[in-house]
C-alpha positions in Angstrom: -0.1 0.0 0.1 1.3 3.3 -1.0 1.3 6.1 1.6 0.8 9.8 1.0 3.7 12.2 1.1 3.2 15.6 2.4 2.6 17.2 -1.1 -0.2 14.8 -1.9 -1.9 15.2 1.4 -1.8 19.1 1.1 -3.2 18.7 -2.4 -6.1 16.6 -1.2 -6.9 18.7 1.7 -7.2 21.9 -0.6 -9.4 20.1 -2.9 -11.7 19.1 0.1 -11.7 22.7 1.3 -12.6 24.1 -1.9 -15.5 21.6 -2.5 -16.9 22.8 1.1 -17.1 26.3 0.0 -19.2 25.5 -3.0 -22.8 26.8 -2.7 -24.6 23.7 -3.4 -23.2 21.7 -0.7 -23.9 24.5 2.0 -27.6 24.5 1.1 -28.5 22.6 4.2 -27.0 25.4 6.5 -29.0 27.9 4.6 -32.1 29.0 6.2 -35.1 28.8 3.7 -38.7 27.3 3.2 -37.3 23.9 3.5 -35.0 24.2 6.5 -35.6 23.2 9.8 -37.3 19.9 11.4 -38.3 17.3 9.0 -41.7 16.3 10.0 -43.0 12.8 9.9 -46.7 12.0 8.9 -48.7 9.0 7.8 -51.8 8.4 5.9 -54.8 7.7 8.1 -55.9 4.6 6.2 -52.6 2.9 6.9 -53.3 2.5 10.6 -54.2 -1.1 10.8 -55.9 -1.1 14.2 -59.7 -1.8 13.3 -60.7 -1.6 16.8 -59.6 2.0 17.5 -61.7 5.2 17.2 -60.6 8.1 15.1 -59.4 9.8 18.2 -57.6 6.8 19.6 -55.9 6.3 16.2 -54.7 10.1 16.5 -53.5 9.6 20.1 -51.7 6.4 19.0 -49.9 8.5 16.1 -49.1 11.3 18.7 -47.8 8.9 21.2 -45.4 7.1 18.7 -43.9 10.4 17.3 -46.0 11.3 14.1 -46.2 15.1 13.4 -49.3 14.8 11.3 -51.6 12.6 9.3 -53.1 12.7 5.7 -56.9 11.6 5.3 -58.7 10.3 2.3 -61.9 12.1 1.1 -63.6 8.7 1.7 -63.9 9.9 5.3 -65.9 13.1 4.5 -68.6 11.7 6.5 -66.6 11.6 9.7 -65.5 15.1 9.5 -66.7 15.9 12.7 -64.8 13.1 14.5 -61.6 14.2 12.6 -62.0 17.8 13.9 -62.6 16.5 17.4 -59.5 14.3 17.2 -57.4 17.1 16.0 -58.6 19.4 18.8 -58.0 16.9 21.5 -54.6 15.6 20.3 -53.1 18.5 18.7 -52.1 16.1 15.8 -52.7 18.2 12.5 -54.3 17.0 9.1 -51.9 18.5 6.9 -53.7 17.3 3.6 -56.4 15.5 2.1 -55.9 12.6 -0.5 -58.6 13.0 -3.2 -57.4 10.4 -5.9 -59.1 10.9 -9.2 -62.6 11.6 -8.2 -64.3 14.5 -10.0 -65.4 16.7 -7.0 -62.0 18.6 -6.3 -64.0 21.6 -4.9 -65.4 19.3 -2.2 -61.9 18.0 -1.3 -60.5 21.4 -0.8 -63.4 22.4 1.5 -62.9 19.1 3.5 -58.8 19.9 3.7 -59.8 23.4 4.9 -62.3 22.2 7.5 -59.6 19.8 8.8 -57.1 22.6 8.9 -55.0 21.1 5.8 -53.4 23.0 3.3 -53.0 20.6 0.4 -55.2 18.1 -1.8 -53.6 15.3 -3.5 -55.2 14.7 -6.8 -54.1 11.8 -8.8 -54.7 12.0 -12.7 -56.8 9.1 -14.0 -55.3 6.6 -16.6 -57.4 4.6 -19.3 -55.0 2.1 -20.8 -57.2 1.8 -23.9 -56.3 5.3 -25.0 -53.1 7.2 -25.9 -51.0 9.2 -23.2 -52.1 12.4 -24.9 -55.7 11.5 -24.8 -55.4 10.7 -21.0 -53.8 13.8 -20.6 -56.5 15.8 -22.2 -59.4 13.8 -20.3 -57.8 14.0 -16.9 
């Protein structure tokens, strides 16, 4: 194994110091909209505890360290129970999953009611038609 001489060591050290001064490597230390704590959330429908109520599921999520939850529009009829769970646990609903259903306005209203600020809308796909036709239709 070949050892580094002093000159090679200094060249390597200078190269590393130069890399550290490049702007793209120091983004992590720069304050901005994506800096700070990374929050951890889960989709509500992924909680496989059928015997628990909505509020109990929120308590469980809070207890194990989640910072938020995302709810499907399928739970619109249970909006009052979700609002109560949010109020009692402090665990926010940051967004609503809407899939590719046509009533986007209803999903936005549901998200606002729960205190969320996003709605995930998935484009539909019909494999029988072309990509361009799918894009125009959905």
